[in-house]
PDB file of N, CA, C and O in Angstrom:
ATOM      1  N   MET A   1     222.316 178.850  26.604  1.00  0.00           N
ATOM      2  CA  MET A   1     221.267 179.062  25.613  1.00  0.00           C
ATOM      3  C   MET A   1     221.884 179.803  24.432  1.00  0.00           C
ATOM      4  O   MET A   1     222.576 180.802  24.631  1.00  0.00           O
ATOM      5  N   SER A   2     221.655 179.350  23.244  1.00  0.00           N
ATOM      6  CA  SER A   2     222.220 179.991  22.069  1.00  0.00           C
ATOM      7  C   SER A   2     221.375 181.192  21.664  1.00  0.00           C
ATOM      8  O   SER A   2     220.186 181.272  21.971  1.00  0.00           O
ATOM      9  N   LEU A   3     222.013 182.112  20.976  1.00  0.00           N
ATOM     10  CA  LEU A   3     221.317 183.311  20.520  1.00  0.00           C
ATOM     11  C   LEU A   3     220.196 182.958  19.557  1.00  0.00           C
ATOM     12  O   LEU A   3     219.167 183.634  19.537  1.00  0.00           O
ATOM     13  N   ALA A   4     220.375 181.920  18.764  1.00  0.00           N
ATOM     14  CA  ALA A   4     219.369 181.532  17.777  1.00  0.00           C
ATOM     15  C   ALA A   4     218.067 181.061  18.419  1.00  0.00           C
ATOM     16  O   ALA A   4     217.015 181.122  17.782  1.00  0.00           O
ATOM     17  N   SER A   5     218.116 180.592  19.673  1.00  0.00           N
ATOM     18  CA  SER A   5     216.904 180.122  20.329  1.00  0.00           C
ATOM     19  C   SER A   5     216.071 181.277  20.882  1.00  0.00           C
ATOM     20  O   SER A   5     214.930 181.069  21.295  1.00  0.00           O
ATOM     21  N   GLN A   6     216.623 182.486  20.895  1.00  0.00           N
ATOM     22  CA  GLN A   6     215.886 183.652  21.354  1.00  0.00           C
ATOM     23  C   GLN A   6     215.467 184.469  20.140  1.00  0.00           C
ATOM     24  O   GLN A   6     216.226 184.578  19.176  1.00  0.00           O
ATOM     25  N   PRO A   7     214.272 185.043  20.173  1.00  0.00           N
ATOM     26  CA  PRO A   7     213.819 185.807  19.009  1.00  0.00           C
ATOM     27  C   PRO A   7     214.596 187.119  18.824  1.00  0.00           C
ATOM     28  O   PRO A   7     214.826 187.528  17.685  1.00  0.00           O
ATOM     29  N   PHE A   8     215.004 187.784  19.904  1.00  0.00           N
ATOM     30  CA  PHE A   8     215.737 189.040  19.817  1.00  0.00           C
ATOM     31  C   PHE A   8     216.309 189.382  21.189  1.00  0.00           C
ATOM     32  O   PHE A   8     215.865 188.835  22.198  1.00  0.00           O
ATOM     33  N   PRO A   9     217.289 190.282  21.234  1.00  0.00           N
ATOM     34  CA  PRO A   9     217.851 190.676  22.536  1.00  0.00           C
ATOM     35  C   PRO A   9     216.813 191.411  23.376  1.00  0.00           C
ATOM     36  O   PRO A   9     215.957 192.121  22.848  1.00  0.00           O
ATOM     37  N   GLU A  10     216.899 191.233  24.668  1.00  0.00           N
ATOM     38  CA  GLU A  10     216.002 191.898  25.592  1.00  0.00           C
ATOM     39  C   GLU A  10     216.831 192.767  26.521  1.00  0.00           C
ATOM     40  O   GLU A  10     217.848 192.313  27.044  1.00  0.00           O
ATOM     41  N   VAL A  11     216.414 194.010  26.736  1.00  0.00           N
ATOM     42  CA  VAL A  11     217.139 194.932  27.603  1.00  0.00           C
ATOM     43  C   VAL A  11     216.639 194.759  29.032  1.00  0.00           C
ATOM     44  O   VAL A  11     215.442 194.866  29.300  1.00  0.00           O
ATOM     45  N   LYS A  12     217.574 194.490  29.951  1.00  0.00           N
ATOM     46  CA  LYS A  12     217.254 194.439  31.380  1.00  0.00           C
ATOM     47  C   LYS A  12     217.480 195.852  31.909  1.00  0.00           C
ATOM     48  O   LYS A  12     218.606 196.227  32.234  1.00  0.00           O
ATOM     49  N   ILE A  13     216.410 196.629  31.993  1.00  0.00           N
ATOM     50  CA  ILE A  13     216.498 198.047  32.339  1.00  0.00           C
ATOM     51  C   ILE A  13     217.178 198.272  33.684  1.00  0.00           C
ATOM     52  O   ILE A  13     217.891 199.261  33.856  1.00  0.00           O
ATOM     53  N   GLU A  14     216.968 197.375  34.633  1.00  0.00           N
ATOM     54  CA  GLU A  14     217.573 197.555  35.957  1.00  0.00           C
ATOM     55  C   GLU A  14     219.090 197.425  35.935  1.00  0.00           C
ATOM     56  O   GLU A  14     219.759 197.924  36.840  1.00  0.00           O
ATOM     57  N   ARG A  15     219.646 196.769  34.927  1.00  0.00           N
ATOM     58  CA  ARG A  15     221.105 196.615  34.802  1.00  0.00           C
ATOM     59  C   ARG A  15     221.725 197.616  33.831  1.00  0.00           C
ATOM     60  O   ARG A  15     222.927 197.876  33.889  1.00  0.00           O
ATOM     61  N   CYS A  16     220.912 198.174  32.944  1.00  0.00           N
ATOM     62  CA  CYS A  16     221.409 199.066  31.895  1.00  0.00           C
ATOM     63  C   CYS A  16     221.797 200.423  32.486  1.00  0.00           C
ATOM     64  O   CYS A  16     221.042 201.014  33.259  1.00  0.00           O
ATOM     65  N   THR A  17     222.983 200.906  32.112  1.00  0.00           N
ATOM     66  CA  THR A  17     223.465 202.217  32.575  1.00  0.00           C
ATOM     67  C   THR A  17     223.285 203.303  31.522  1.00  0.00           C
ATOM     68  O   THR A  17     223.543 204.476  31.795  1.00  0.00           O
ATOM     69  N   GLY A  18     222.849 202.932  30.336  1.00  0.00           N
ATOM     70  CA  GLY A  18     222.678 203.899  29.266  1.00  0.00           C
ATOM     71  C   GLY A  18     223.995 204.333  28.648  1.00  0.00           C
ATOM     72  O   GLY A  18     224.103 205.449  28.140  1.00  0.00           O
ATOM     73  N   CYS A  19     224.997 203.465  28.687  1.00  0.00           N
ATOM     74  CA  CYS A  19     226.329 203.813  28.170  1.00  0.00           C
ATOM     75  C   CYS A  19     226.344 203.978  26.655  1.00  0.00           C
ATOM     76  O   CYS A  19     227.192 204.696  26.126  1.00  0.00           O
ATOM     77  N   GLY A  20     225.421 203.325  25.945  1.00  0.00           N
ATOM     78  CA  GLY A  20     225.321 203.470  24.500  1.00  0.00           C
ATOM     79  C   GLY A  20     226.195 202.528  23.693  1.00  0.00           C
ATOM     80  O   GLY A  20     226.250 202.644  22.469  1.00  0.00           O
ATOM     81  N   ARG A  21     226.874 201.604  24.341  1.00  0.00           N
ATOM     82  CA  ARG A  21     227.741 200.681  23.594  1.00  0.00           C
ATOM     83  C   ARG A  21     226.939 199.775  22.668  1.00  0.00           C
ATOM     84  O   ARG A  21     227.402 199.451  21.574  1.00  0.00           O
ATOM     85  N   CYS A  22     225.758 199.365  23.082  1.00  0.00           N
ATOM     86  CA  CYS A  22     224.915 198.532  22.215  1.00  0.00           C
ATOM     87  C   CYS A  22     224.433 199.331  21.011  1.00  0.00           C
ATOM     88  O   CYS A  22     224.323 198.800  19.906  1.00  0.00           O
ATOM     89  N   VAL A  23     224.148 200.605  21.231  1.00  0.00           N
ATOM     90  CA  VAL A  23     223.717 201.485  20.136  1.00  0.00           C
ATOM     91  C   VAL A  23     224.813 201.559  19.079  1.00  0.00           C
ATOM     92  O   VAL A  23     224.544 201.438  17.884  1.00  0.00           O
ATOM     93  N   ALA A  24     226.054 201.760  19.532  1.00  0.00           N
ATOM     94  CA  ALA A  24     227.188 201.869  18.617  1.00  0.00           C
ATOM     95  C   ALA A  24     227.520 200.534  17.951  1.00  0.00           C
ATOM     96  O   ALA A  24     227.966 200.516  16.804  1.00  0.00           O
ATOM     97  N   ALA A  25     227.312 199.427  18.644  1.00  0.00           N
ATOM     98  CA  ALA A  25     227.693 198.105  18.128  1.00  0.00           C
ATOM     99  C   ALA A  25     226.720 197.550  17.100  1.00  0.00           C
ATOM    100  O   ALA A  25     227.118 196.763  16.242  1.00  0.00           O
ATOM    101  N   CYS A  26     225.470 197.940  17.169  1.00  0.00           N
ATOM    102  CA  CYS A  26     224.438 197.354  16.301  1.00  0.00           C
ATOM    103  C   CYS A  26     224.598 197.826  14.860  1.00  0.00           C
ATOM    104  O   CYS A  26     224.431 199.013  14.581  1.00  0.00           O
ATOM    105  N   PRO A  27     224.925 196.902  13.927  1.00  0.00           N
ATOM    106  CA  PRO A  27     225.093 197.296  12.528  1.00  0.00           C
ATOM    107  C   PRO A  27     223.778 197.725  11.865  1.00  0.00           C
ATOM    108  O   PRO A  27     223.787 198.441  10.864  1.00  0.00           O
ATOM    109  N   GLU A  28     222.664 197.286  12.424  1.00  0.00           N
ATOM    110  CA  GLU A  28     221.353 197.644  11.875  1.00  0.00           C
ATOM    111  C   GLU A  28     220.803 198.937  12.486  1.00  0.00           C
ATOM    112  O   GLU A  28     219.762 199.436  12.056  1.00  0.00           O
ATOM    113  N   ARG A  29     221.501 199.475  13.485  1.00  0.00           N
ATOM    114  CA  ARG A  29     221.093 200.710  14.186  1.00  0.00           C
ATOM    115  C   ARG A  29     219.677 200.578  14.773  1.00  0.00           C
ATOM    116  O   ARG A  29     218.828 201.449  14.584  1.00  0.00           O
ATOM    117  N   LEU A  30     219.451 199.488  15.476  1.00  0.00           N
ATOM    118  CA  LEU A  30     218.129 199.216  16.040  1.00  0.00           C
ATOM    119  C   LEU A  30     217.945 199.755  17.453  1.00  0.00           C
ATOM    120  O   LEU A  30     216.817 200.000  17.881  1.00  0.00           O
ATOM    121  N   PHE A  31     219.036 199.941  18.175  1.00  0.00           N
ATOM    122  CA  PHE A  31     218.939 200.394  19.566  1.00  0.00           C
ATOM    123  C   PHE A  31     218.829 201.907  19.647  1.00  0.00           C
ATOM    124  O   PHE A  31     219.387 202.630  18.822  1.00  0.00           O
ATOM    125  N   THR A  32     218.106 202.370  20.649  1.00  0.00           N
ATOM    126  CA  THR A  32     218.029 203.790  20.977  1.00  0.00           C
ATOM    127  C   THR A  32     218.273 203.931  22.468  1.00  0.00           C
ATOM    128  O   THR A  32     218.234 202.945  23.205  1.00  0.00           O
ATOM    129  N   LEU A  33     218.524 205.147  22.912  1.00  0.00           N
ATOM    130  CA  LEU A  33     218.613 205.431  24.343  1.00  0.00           C
ATOM    131  C   LEU A  33     217.374 206.218  24.731  1.00  0.00           C
ATOM    132  O   LEU A  33     217.008 207.186  24.064  1.00  0.00           O
ATOM    133  N   GLU A  34     216.728 205.797  25.818  1.00  0.00           N
ATOM    134  CA  GLU A  34     215.529 206.457  26.302  1.00  0.00           C
ATOM    135  C   GLU A  34     215.748 206.907  27.734  1.00  0.00           C
ATOM    136  O   GLU A  34     216.607 206.377  28.439  1.00  0.00           O
ATOM    137  N   VAL A  35     214.976 207.876  28.152  1.00  0.00           N
ATOM    138  CA  VAL A  35     215.056 208.380  29.521  1.00  0.00           C
ATOM    139  C   VAL A  35     213.769 208.015  30.242  1.00  0.00           C
ATOM    140  O   VAL A  35     212.670 208.279  29.752  1.00  0.00           O
ATOM    141  N   THR A  36     213.918 207.402  31.414  1.00  0.00           N
ATOM    142  CA  THR A  36     212.792 207.088  32.286  1.00  0.00           C
ATOM    143  C   THR A  36     213.095 207.726  33.630  1.00  0.00           C
ATOM    144  O   THR A  36     214.033 207.322  34.318  1.00  0.00           O
ATOM    145  N   GLY A  37     212.314 208.709  33.999  1.00  0.00           N
ATOM    146  CA  GLY A  37     212.623 209.452  35.225  1.00  0.00           C
ATOM    147  C   GLY A  37     213.916 210.211  35.015  1.00  0.00           C
ATOM    148  O   GLY A  37     214.014 211.065  34.134  1.00  0.00           O
ATOM    149  N   TYR A  38     214.911 209.892  35.833  1.00  0.00           N
ATOM    150  CA  TYR A  38     216.224 210.519  35.710  1.00  0.00           C
ATOM    151  C   TYR A  38     217.267 209.547  35.190  1.00  0.00           C
ATOM    152  O   TYR A  38     218.459 209.851  35.224  1.00  0.00           O
ATOM    153  N   ARG A  39     216.843 208.377  34.706  1.00  0.00           N
ATOM    154  CA  ARG A  39     217.783 207.357  34.236  1.00  0.00           C
ATOM    155  C   ARG A  39     217.675 207.161  32.739  1.00  0.00           C
ATOM    156  O   ARG A  39     216.591 207.183  32.157  1.00  0.00           O
ATOM    157  N   LYS A  40     218.832 206.971  32.138  1.00  0.00           N
ATOM    158  CA  LYS A  40     218.906 206.671  30.711  1.00  0.00           C
ATOM    159  C   LYS A  40     219.100 205.161  30.571  1.00  0.00           C
ATOM    160  O   LYS A  40     219.806 204.552  31.374  1.00  0.00           O
ATOM    161  N   HIS A  41     218.476 204.553  29.554  1.00  0.00           N
ATOM    162  CA  HIS A  41     218.636 203.120  29.308  1.00  0.00           C
ATOM    163  C   HIS A  41     218.426 202.823  27.828  1.00  0.00           C
ATOM    164  O   HIS A  41     217.806 203.606  27.107  1.00  0.00           O
ATOM    165  N   ALA A  42     218.939 201.703  27.395  1.00  0.00           N
ATOM    166  CA  ALA A  42     218.790 201.271  26.010  1.00  0.00           C
ATOM    167  C   ALA A  42     217.380 200.731  25.780  1.00  0.00           C
ATOM    168  O   ALA A  42     216.725 200.235  26.697  1.00  0.00           O
ATOM    169  N   ALA A  43     216.940 200.841  24.540  1.00  0.00           N
ATOM    170  CA  ALA A  43     215.639 200.297  24.146  1.00  0.00           C
ATOM    171  C   ALA A  43     215.780 199.725  22.732  1.00  0.00           C
ATOM    172  O   ALA A  43     216.616 200.166  21.944  1.00  0.00           O
ATOM    173  N   LEU A  44     214.956 198.754  22.444  1.00  0.00           N
ATOM    174  CA  LEU A  44     214.947 198.108  21.126  1.00  0.00           C
ATOM    175  C   LEU A  44     213.541 198.241  20.557  1.00  0.00           C
ATOM    176  O   LEU A  44     212.727 197.329  20.699  1.00  0.00           O
ATOM    177  N   PRO A  45     213.240 199.391  19.900  1.00  0.00           N
ATOM    178  CA  PRO A  45     211.870 199.645  19.448  1.00  0.00           C
ATOM    179  C   PRO A  45     211.355 198.731  18.342  1.00  0.00           C
ATOM    180  O   PRO A  45     210.147 198.522  18.236  1.00  0.00           O
ATOM    181  N   ALA A  46     212.244 198.182  17.518  1.00  0.00           N
ATOM    182  CA  ALA A  46     211.810 197.313  16.415  1.00  0.00           C
ATOM    183  C   ALA A  46     212.558 195.979  16.482  1.00  0.00           C
ATOM    184  O   ALA A  46     213.378 195.689  15.611  1.00  0.00           O
ATOM    185  N   PRO A  47     212.285 195.166  17.506  1.00  0.00           N
ATOM    186  CA  PRO A  47     213.044 193.923  17.698  1.00  0.00           C
ATOM    187  C   PRO A  47     212.914 192.930  16.551  1.00  0.00           C
ATOM    188  O   PRO A  47     213.803 192.103  16.351  1.00  0.00           O
ATOM    189  N   GLU A  48     211.832 192.997  15.802  1.00  0.00           N
ATOM    190  CA  GLU A  48     211.640 192.057  14.692  1.00  0.00           C
ATOM    191  C   GLU A  48     212.654 192.275  13.573  1.00  0.00           C
ATOM    192  O   GLU A  48     212.820 191.401  12.722  1.00  0.00           O
ATOM    193  N   ARG A  49     213.329 193.409  13.554  1.00  0.00           N
ATOM    194  CA  ARG A  49     214.346 193.693  12.537  1.00  0.00           C
ATOM    195  C   ARG A  49     215.728 193.186  12.935  1.00  0.00           C
ATOM    196  O   ARG A  49     216.669 193.283  12.147  1.00  0.00           O
ATOM    197  N   CYS A  50     215.867 192.648  14.142  1.00  0.00           N
ATOM    198  CA  CYS A  50     217.155 192.147  14.640  1.00  0.00           C
ATOM    199  C   CYS A  50     217.632 190.960  13.791  1.00  0.00           C
ATOM    200  O   CYS A  50     216.864 190.047  13.489  1.00  0.00           O
ATOM    201  N   THR A  51     218.912 190.993  13.415  1.00  0.00           N
ATOM    202  CA  THR A  51     219.490 189.914  12.612  1.00  0.00           C
ATOM    203  C   THR A  51     220.205 188.873  13.479  1.00  0.00           C
ATOM    204  O   THR A  51     220.775 187.921  12.947  1.00  0.00           O
ATOM    205  N   GLN A  52     220.182 189.041  14.804  1.00  0.00           N
ATOM    206  CA  GLN A  52     220.799 188.130  15.773  1.00  0.00           C
ATOM    207  C   GLN A  52     222.300 187.976  15.555  1.00  0.00           C
ATOM    208  O   GLN A  52     222.847 186.882  15.692  1.00  0.00           O
ATOM    209  N   CYS A  53     222.962 189.082  15.214  1.00  0.00           N
ATOM    210  CA  CYS A  53     224.412 189.023  15.011  1.00  0.00           C
ATOM    211  C   CYS A  53     225.160 188.875  16.337  1.00  0.00           C
ATOM    212  O   CYS A  53     226.274 188.353  16.360  1.00  0.00           O
ATOM    213  N   GLY A  54     224.556 189.332  17.448  1.00  0.00           N
ATOM    214  CA  GLY A  54     225.158 189.178  18.765  1.00  0.00           C
ATOM    215  C   GLY A  54     226.164 190.246  19.145  1.00  0.00           C
ATOM    216  O   GLY A  54     226.740 190.176  20.231  1.00  0.00           O
ATOM    217  N   LYS A  55     226.397 191.227  18.296  1.00  0.00           N
ATOM    218  CA  LYS A  55     227.387 192.266  18.594  1.00  0.00           C
ATOM    219  C   LYS A  55     226.999 193.092  19.815  1.00  0.00           C
ATOM    220  O   LYS A  55     227.869 193.494  20.588  1.00  0.00           O
ATOM    221  N   CYS A  56     225.728 193.345  19.996  1.00  0.00           N
ATOM    222  CA  CYS A  56     225.274 194.111  21.163  1.00  0.00           C
ATOM    223  C   CYS A  56     225.560 193.355  22.454  1.00  0.00           C
ATOM    224  O   CYS A  56     225.964 193.952  23.451  1.00  0.00           O
ATOM    225  N   LEU A  57     225.349 192.039  22.434  1.00  0.00           N
ATOM    226  CA  LEU A  57     225.600 191.216  23.621  1.00  0.00           C
ATOM    227  C   LEU A  57     227.067 191.223  24.016  1.00  0.00           C
ATOM    228  O   LEU A  57     227.395 191.269  25.202  1.00  0.00           O
ATOM    229  N   VAL A  58     227.945 191.178  23.030  1.00  0.00           N
ATOM    230  CA  VAL A  58     229.383 191.168  23.276  1.00  0.00           C
ATOM    231  C   VAL A  58     229.839 192.518  23.825  1.00  0.00           C
ATOM    232  O   VAL A  58     230.702 192.563  24.703  1.00  0.00           O
ATOM    233  N   GLU A  59     229.278 193.611  23.325  1.00  0.00           N
ATOM    234  CA  GLU A  59     229.712 194.954  23.719  1.00  0.00           C
ATOM    235  C   GLU A  59     229.216 195.393  25.089  1.00  0.00           C
ATOM    236  O   GLU A  59     229.847 196.246  25.713  1.00  0.00           O
ATOM    237  N   CYS A  60     228.118 194.847  25.574  1.00  0.00           N
ATOM    238  CA  CYS A  60     227.542 195.309  26.839  1.00  0.00           C
ATOM    239  C   CYS A  60     228.386 194.835  28.026  1.00  0.00           C
ATOM    240  O   CYS A  60     228.444 193.638  28.307  1.00  0.00           O
ATOM    241  N   PRO A  61     229.050 195.786  28.733  1.00  0.00           N
ATOM    242  CA  PRO A  61     229.884 195.395  29.858  1.00  0.00           C
ATOM    243  C   PRO A  61     229.094 195.119  31.143  1.00  0.00           C
ATOM    244  O   PRO A  61     229.671 194.672  32.135  1.00  0.00           O
ATOM    245  N   PHE A  62     227.797 195.376  31.136  1.00  0.00           N
ATOM    246  CA  PHE A  62     226.988 195.250  32.335  1.00  0.00           C
ATOM    247  C   PHE A  62     225.997 194.086  32.287  1.00  0.00           C
ATOM    248  O   PHE A  62     225.151 193.956  33.172  1.00  0.00           O
ATOM    249  N   ASN A  63     226.098 193.236  31.254  1.00  0.00           N
ATOM    250  CA  ASN A  63     225.176 192.110  31.068  1.00  0.00           C
ATOM    251  C   ASN A  63     223.723 192.562  31.139  1.00  0.00           C
ATOM    252  O   ASN A  63     222.885 191.902  31.754  1.00  0.00           O
ATOM    253  N   ALA A  64     223.433 193.695  30.501  1.00  0.00           N
ATOM    254  CA  ALA A  64     222.084 194.231  30.514  1.00  0.00           C
ATOM    255  C   ALA A  64     221.238 193.718  29.347  1.00  0.00           C
ATOM    256  O   ALA A  64     220.061 194.058  29.227  1.00  0.00           O
ATOM    257  N   LEU A  65     221.845 192.904  28.496  1.00  0.00           N
ATOM    258  CA  LEU A  65     221.104 192.320  27.373  1.00  0.00           C
ATOM    259  C   LEU A  65     221.094 190.810  27.501  1.00  0.00           C
ATOM    260  O   LEU A  65     222.088 190.196  27.889  1.00  0.00           O
ATOM    261  N   SER A  66     219.958 190.223  27.169  1.00  0.00           N
ATOM    262  CA  SER A  66     219.879 188.755  27.219  1.00  0.00           C
ATOM    263  C   SER A  66     219.233 188.241  25.953  1.00  0.00           C
ATOM    264  O   SER A  66     219.070 187.032  25.791  1.00  0.00           O
TER     265      SER A  66
END
């Protein structure tokens, strides 16, 4: 499936370790890190601003973004 067929990246919280690589990779600075319970994970609060550059997908070593 190509990136263009998806409206924006989706964070799979169960796979996300909260490493912050997607936060650092995003040129638009759209990702944040949030805490749920005792776990940190990435979040995309304004997905409509995503330019679909794909840098976050490439940087995530845990396949936590789709």
